[in-house]
C-alpha positions as CSV (number, residue, x, y, z in Angstrom):
1,M,52.7,39.7,90.3
2,K,49.1,39.9,90.2
3,H,48.8,38.6,93.6
4,S,51.0,40.7,94.7
5,F,49.0,43.9,93.3
6,K,46.4,42.7,95.3
7,R,47.8,42.0,98.6
8,I,49.3,45.7,98.1
9,L,45.8,47.0,97.3
10,S,43.9,45.2,100.3
11,S,46.5,46.4,102.7
12,C,45.4,50.0,101.3
13,M,42.0,49.4,102.2
14,V,42.4,47.8,104.7
15,L,44.1,50.7,106.1
16,A,42.1,53.5,105.0
17,A,39.1,52.4,106.5
18,L,41.4,52.0,109.9
19,A,42.2,55.6,109.5
20,M,38.6,57.2,108.8
21,G,37.2,55.2,111.8
22,T,39.3,56.7,114.2
23,Q,39.2,60.7,116.2
24,S,41.3,63.7,115.3
25,A,44.1,63.9,118.1
26,F,43.5,67.7,117.9
27,A,39.7,66.7,118.6
28,S,40.1,67.4,121.9
29,D,42.2,66.7,125.2
30,G,41.0,63.1,126.1
31,Y,38.6,64.7,129.6
32,G,35.1,64.0,129.5
33,D,35.1,64.4,125.5
34,T,31.7,62.8,125.1
35,Q,28.4,62.4,126.9
36,D,29.7,59.0,127.5
37,K,32.9,59.3,129.2
38,A,31.2,62.3,131.4
39,V,33.1,63.8,134.2
40,L,31.1,63.5,137.3
41,I,30.1,66.2,139.4
42,K,28.5,67.1,142.4
43,I,26.5,69.8,144.3
44,H,28.5,72.2,146.0
45,N,32.2,71.0,144.6
46,P,33.5,73.2,141.4
47,M,35.3,72.1,138.7
48,S,37.9,73.6,137.2
49,H,39.6,72.6,133.5
50,T,40.3,74.3,130.4
51,I,39.4,74.4,126.5
52,S,42.5,73.3,124.8
53,D,41.4,73.7,120.7
54,S,38.2,75.2,119.2
55,N,36.8,71.3,119.0
56,D,37.2,70.8,122.4
57,V,34.1,70.1,124.8
58,D,33.7,69.0,128.1
59,W,30.9,67.2,129.6
60,Y,29.8,66.5,133.0
61,E,27.1,64.3,134.8
62,Y,25.0,65.4,137.7
63,D,22.9,62.6,139.6
64,N,20.3,64.3,142.0
65,R,20.3,62.3,145.2
66,S,18.7,64.8,147.2
67,G,15.7,65.4,145.0
68,Q,16.3,69.7,145.3
69,G,16.7,71.6,142.5
70,I,19.7,73.2,141.2
71,S,21.6,76.1,139.7
72,V,24.2,75.6,137.3
73,L,26.9,78.4,137.2
74,L,29.7,78.5,134.3
75,E,32.8,81.1,135.0
76,S,34.8,81.3,131.9
77,P,38.3,83.1,132.2
78,Q,38.9,86.4,131.5
79,N,38.5,87.2,127.6
80,Q,37.4,84.3,126.6
81,N,33.5,83.5,126.2
82,Y,32.0,80.0,127.3
83,D,28.5,78.9,126.9
84,F,26.9,75.6,128.5
85,D,24.3,73.4,127.3
86,L,22.3,71.2,130.0
87,I,20.1,67.9,128.8
88,Y,17.9,66.8,131.8
89,I,17.1,63.4,131.9
90,S,14.3,62.5,134.0
91,A,14.7,59.3,136.2
92,N,12.5,57.3,134.0
93,G,15.4,57.4,131.4
94,K,13.4,59.9,129.0
95,V,15.1,63.2,127.6
96,H,12.8,65.7,129.3
97,E,14.2,68.9,127.9
98,T,17.7,70.8,127.3
99,Y,18.6,74.1,127.9
100,N,21.2,76.6,126.4
101,P,21.0,79.4,129.2
102,N,21.7,83.0,128.2
103,D,25.0,84.2,127.2
104,F,27.3,87.0,129.4
105,G,29.8,87.6,126.9
106,P,33.3,87.2,127.3
107,G,34.8,86.9,131.1
108,G,30.9,86.5,132.1
109,D,28.8,83.9,134.1
110,D,26.1,81.8,132.4
111,V,23.9,80.2,135.0
112,L,20.8,78.2,134.7
113,G,18.3,77.2,137.5
114,L,16.3,74.5,137.2
115,Q,13.8,72.3,139.4
116,I,14.9,68.2,139.4
117,G,13.0,65.2,140.7
118,L,14.9,62.3,142.7
119,G,16.9,60.3,140.1
120,D,17.4,62.7,137.7
121,Q,19.9,63.6,135.5
122,V,21.6,66.6,133.9
123,Y,24.5,66.5,131.3
124,I,26.3,69.6,131.1
125,K,28.7,70.5,127.9
126,V,31.1,73.1,128.3
127,Y,32.2,74.2,125.1
128,G,33.5,77.8,123.3
129,H,31.3,80.4,122.2
130,S,33.0,80.8,118.8
131,A,36.2,79.2,117.0
132,S,38.6,81.7,119.3
133,D,37.4,80.7,122.3
134,F,39.3,78.6,123.8
135,D,42.6,78.7,126.0
136,K,44.6,76.0,127.2
137,N,45.9,77.8,129.9
138,N,43.7,79.6,131.8
139,P,40.2,77.3,132.9
140,Y,36.7,77.7,133.6
141,K,35.0,77.1,136.9
142,L,31.7,74.7,136.6
143,T,29.6,74.9,139.9
144,I,26.2,72.9,140.6
145,N,24.9,74.9,144.2
């Protein structure tokens, strides 16, 4: 009896530890959910996707191969207010700056112009402005020019 209790207790502890180390299925939709899993975006090639719930974020990565400055444009769907943060990383791997552009409200276009060098990277995180700003049926559009 004593050994059975120890086995059951050990099994419960293992299951609890496994459950605590997993991400909630409702945390995101599986598309660029972390900076490590950022979706590659190219210049003049808009990307569209949805924010499926209040916890969903979409990460994008842009590698500057031209040495030219860029303009990042986020078009929110009508009646939704999406924002983006941009992390600028120099070619040497050092985080140069983090930006959060002006917010132009529901259905508005948020834009940020930036001078970056050859080999620099930017990571862009798109998310809902508030807990009610998500729409799994109407996509936003993110463009780098």
